[in-house]
C-alpha positions in Angstrom: 9.4 11.8 9.4 13.1 10.8 9.4 12.8 7.3 10.9 9.9 6.1 8.8 10.8 3.1 6.6 8.3 4.1 3.9 9.4 7.8 3.8 13.0 6.5 3.3 11.7 4.4 0.3 10.0 7.5 -1.1 13.3 9.4 -0.8 15.2 6.5 -2.4 17.3 6.1 0.8 16.2 2.4 0.9 15.9 0.1 -2.1 12.5 -1.2 -3.3 11.0 -2.6 -6.4 8.8 0.3 -7.5 5.8 -0.7 -9.8 4.1 2.7 -9.9 4.7 6.3 -9.0 3.0 9.7 -9.5 3.0 13.0 -7.6 0.9 11.7 -4.8 1.4 7.9 -4.6 4.1 5.3 -4.7 3.6 1.5 -5.1 6.3 -1.1 -4.5 6.5 -4.9 -4.0 6.3 -6.2 -0.5 9.6 -7.7 0.7 7.7 -10.5 2.5 4.9 -11.3 0.0 1.8 -13.1 1.3 0.5 -13.9 -2.2 2.1 -14.2 -5.7 1.3 -10.5 -6.2 1.8 -8.4 -3.0 2.2 -4.7 -3.6 2.2 -1.9 -1.0 0.5 1.4 -2.1 1.4 4.5 -0.1 0.7 8.2 -0.2 4.0 10.2 -0.5 2.9 12.5 2.3 3.6 10.8 5.7 0.3 9.9 7.4 0.7 7.4 10.3 -2.7 5.5 10.0 -6.3 5.7 8.9 -7.0 7.5 12.2 -4.7 10.4 11.1 -6.4 11.1 7.8 -7.8 14.6 7.3 -9.9 16.2 4.6 -6.6 17.3 2.9 -5.8 13.6 2.3 -8.9 12.8 0.4 -7.4 13.2 -3.1 -4.2 11.2 -2.3 -6.1 8.4 -0.7 -8.7 8.3 -3.5 -5.8 8.3 -6.0 -4.3 5.3 -4.0 -7.5 3.3 -4.5 -7.5 4.1 -8.3 -3.9 3.0 -8.4 -4.8 -0.3 -6.7 -7.4 -1.0 -9.4 -5.0 0.0 -12.2 -2.2 -2.2 -10.8 -4.6 -5.2 -10.4 -5.3 -4.9 -14.2 -1.6 -4.3 -15.1 -0.4 -7.2 -12.9 -2.9 -9.6 -14.2 -5.0 -10.2 -11.0 -8.2 -8.2 -11.9 -10.3 -11.4 -11.7 -9.8 -11.4 -8.0 -7.7 -9.5 -5.6 -7.8 -8.0 -2.1 -7.0 -4.5 -0.9 -6.2 -4.4 2.9 -5.3 -1.5 5.2 -4.4 -2.3 8.8 -5.0 0.4 11.4 -3.1 0.1 14.7 -0.8 -2.5 16.3 -3.7 -4.8 17.2 -4.8 -5.0 13.6 -1.2 -5.9 12.5 0.0 -2.5 11.4 3.8 -2.7 11.7 4.9 0.4 9.7 3.2 3.5 10.8 2.9 5.2 7.4 -0.6 4.4 6.0 -0.4 1.8 3.3 -2.7 -0.5 1.4 -1.7 -4.1 0.6 -2.8 -5.2 -2.9 -2.9 -9.0 -2.8 -3.7 -11.5 -5.6 -2.5 -14.2 -7.9 -4.0 -17.1 -5.8 -7.3 -17.9 -4.1 -7.7 -15.8 -1.0 -9.6 -17.4 1.9 -12.0 -15.7 4.2 -12.0 -14.9 7.1 -8.4 -13.6 6.6 -7.4 -14.1 10.2 
């Protein structure tokens, strides 16, 4: 997808502070962090949202969850963190390339909003 912000980050057409990368997943710091640690974890293959996942995405999305856990440890927030995925405009999804927010480094309230 040529106009996707996250696809451009994957292709290094836009700058980002990358904290993790492998064949399937890229993780980078959010440019408008909502917590001291706020990292976005994305599959490298363009998938618009949770509703667009197929069986073929199982490995990449499972890998993304493992990366979230690894990054929580590596970034020092493993004592308490949140992983959030928004699906659709009404849920707050603003970039339509599936992504997980890894948030931590402070007490996170509930309900989130």
